[in-house]
C-alpha positions in Angstrom: -21.3 -20.1 -67.1 -21.6 -18.4 -63.7 -18.5 -18.1 -61.6 -18.5 -20.4 -58.6 -18.1 -18.5 -55.3 -17.1 -19.7 -51.9 -19.9 -21.0 -49.7 -21.0 -18.4 -47.2 -23.2 -18.4 -44.2 -25.5 -15.7 -42.8 -24.5 -14.2 -39.5 -27.1 -16.3 -37.7 -26.0 -19.5 -39.5 -22.4 -18.7 -38.7 -23.2 -18.3 -35.0 -25.1 -21.6 -35.0 -22.3 -23.4 -36.9 -19.6 -22.1 -34.5 -21.7 -23.2 -31.5 -22.2 -26.6 -33.1 -18.5 -27.1 -33.7 -17.6 -26.1 -30.2 -20.3 -28.4 -28.7 -19.1 -31.3 -30.9 -15.4 -30.8 -29.9 -16.4 -30.6 -26.3 -18.6 -33.7 -26.3 -16.7 -36.0 -28.7 -13.1 -34.8 -28.7 -12.8 -33.7 -25.0 -11.5 -30.4 -26.4 -12.7 -26.9 -25.6 -12.4 -24.8 -28.7 -11.9 -21.1 -28.4 -14.1 -18.9 -30.5 -11.1 -18.2 -32.8 -10.3 -21.9 -33.1 -13.9 -22.7 -34.0 -13.9 -19.8 -36.6 -10.7 -21.1 -38.2 -12.1 -24.7 -38.3 -15.4 -23.5 -39.8 -13.6 -21.4 -42.5 -11.5 -24.4 -43.3 -14.5 -26.7 -43.6 -16.4 -24.3 -45.8 -13.5 -23.6 -48.1 -12.0 -27.2 -48.3 -15.1 -29.5 -47.9 -17.8 -27.1 -49.0 -17.2 -27.6 -52.8 -17.4 -31.4 -52.3 -20.7 -31.1 -50.5 -22.0 -28.5 -53.0 -21.2 -30.7 -56.0 -22.8 -33.7 -54.4 -26.0 -31.6 -53.7 -26.0 -30.5 -57.3 -25.8 -34.1 -58.5 -28.7 -35.1 -56.2 -30.8 -32.1 -57.4 -30.0 -32.9 -61.1 -31.0 -36.5 -60.6 -34.2 -35.5 -58.9 -35.1 -33.0 -61.7 -34.2 -35.5 -64.4 -36.5 -38.1 -62.9 -39.3 -35.6 -62.7 -38.7 -34.5 -66.2 -38.9 -38.1 -67.5 -42.2 -38.5 -65.6 -43.5 -35.3 -67.1 -42.7 -36.5 -70.7 -44.7 -39.7 -70.1 -47.6 -37.9 -68.4 -47.9 -35.2 -71.0 -47.2 -37.1 -74.2 -50.2 -37.2 -76.5 -50.5 -39.4 -79.6 -50.1 -37.4 -82.8 -52.9 -37.5 -85.3 -55.1 -39.7 -83.2 -58.1 -39.5 -85.5 -56.1 -40.4 -88.6 -54.5 -43.4 -87.0 -57.9 -44.7 -85.8 -59.3 -44.5 -89.3 -56.4 -46.5 -90.8 -57.2 -49.6 -88.6 
């Protein structure tokens, strides 16, 4: 089994996430976060909450794939020995 790694963001994603956190704090918490505060908060969210979100996303993906696989079985199933079973009737 592959080793689970911490969630990481690209540089652009990280910049957008930091901006989003700072905007949220400003608009909803009446708090102006410094760049360092936003970075610390983002790192905490990724390390502490990231695995919960990751696991939930995996569960959703698994359910989606299992539903599609069940549909595939029904759509692709073919009767075995169709000519023989017709002759027996």
